[in-house]
C-alpha positions in Angstrom: 15.0 -5.5 -0.9 11.3 -4.4 -1.8 9.3 -3.2 1.1 6.1 -5.0 2.0 2.7 -3.8 1.6 2.0 -3.6 5.7 5.5 -1.9 6.1 4.3 0.8 3.4 1.0 0.9 5.4 2.6 1.4 8.5 4.8 4.4 7.1 2.0 5.6 5.6 0.0 6.0 8.9 3.3 7.5 10.8 3.4 10.4 8.4 -0.4 10.9 8.5 0.2 11.2 12.5 3.1 13.3 11.8 1.3 15.8 9.6 -1.4 15.9 11.8 0.8 16.9 14.8 2.7 19.1 13.1 2.6 22.4 14.3 4.6 24.2 11.2 3.3 24.4 7.7 6.3 23.0 5.5 6.7 20.1 8.4 3.0 19.2 7.5 3.1 19.6 3.8 6.1 17.3 3.7 4.5 14.8 5.9 1.2 14.5 3.4 3.2 13.9 0.6 5.6 11.2 2.1 2.2 9.7 3.3 0.8 10.1 -0.2 3.9 8.1 -1.5 4.0 5.5 1.0 0.0 4.8 0.0 1.3 4.4 -4.1 3.8 2.3 -2.8 1.5 0.0 -0.7 -0.4 -0.2 -3.8 2.6 -1.5 -6.1 3.9 -3.8 -3.5 0.2 -5.4 -3.0 0.0 -5.9 -6.7 3.6 -7.7 -6.4 2.7 -10.1 -3.6 -0.5 -10.8 -5.4 1.6 -11.8 -8.3 3.9 -13.6 -6.2 1.6 -15.9 -4.7 -0.3 -16.5 -7.8 3.2 -17.8 -9.4 3.9 -19.9 -6.1 0.9 -21.7 -6.6 1.3 -22.4 -10.2 4.9 -23.6 -9.1 3.3 -25.7 -6.2 0.9 -27.3 -9.1 3.7 -27.9 -11.2 5.8 -29.5 -8.9 2.4 -32.1 -7.8 2.3 -32.7 -11.3 5.9 -33.7 -11.6 5.7 -35.8 -8.2 2.6 -38.0 -9.6 4.3 -38.3 -12.9 7.1 -39.6 -11.4 5.0 -42.3 -9.4 3.2 -43.2 -12.4 6.3 -43.8 -14.2 7.9 -45.7 -11.1 5.1 -47.6 -11.3 5.2 -48.6 -14.9 8.8 -49.9 -14.6 8.4 -51.8 -11.6 8.4 -55.4 -11.5 5.3 -55.6 -9.5 2.3 -53.5 -10.8 0.7 -53.7 -7.3 3.8 -51.6 -5.9 2.7 -48.7 -3.9 -1.0 -49.2 -4.0 -1.1 -51.8 -0.7 -2.1 -50.2 2.8 0.7 -50.4 5.3 2.2 -53.7 6.4 0.9 -54.8 9.9 3.3 -57.0 12.0 1.3 -60.3 13.0 3.0 -59.9 16.4 2.0 -56.2 17.0 0.2 -55.4 20.1 -3.0 -53.2 19.7 -3.5 -51.0 22.7 
């Protein structure tokens, strides 16, 4: 499992607070290094999330193209060339409110 950019930013802030409140120098140093590591991981996670979003958009576009092509094929092989072009049927006895 890969951490999200939000989780990395939260961990970075936590480590920065730990460094600011540390009374011992070695604890402060380690917390600052941990915050820097989380900052770097957040940058990697942001790039990864952007690539995933772009891929999702591309796939959604491909699926829509396939759906439209399927509809065109259905219309092409239908005995009724107007199939799918008419509006919704309204029953003549329907009561409007």
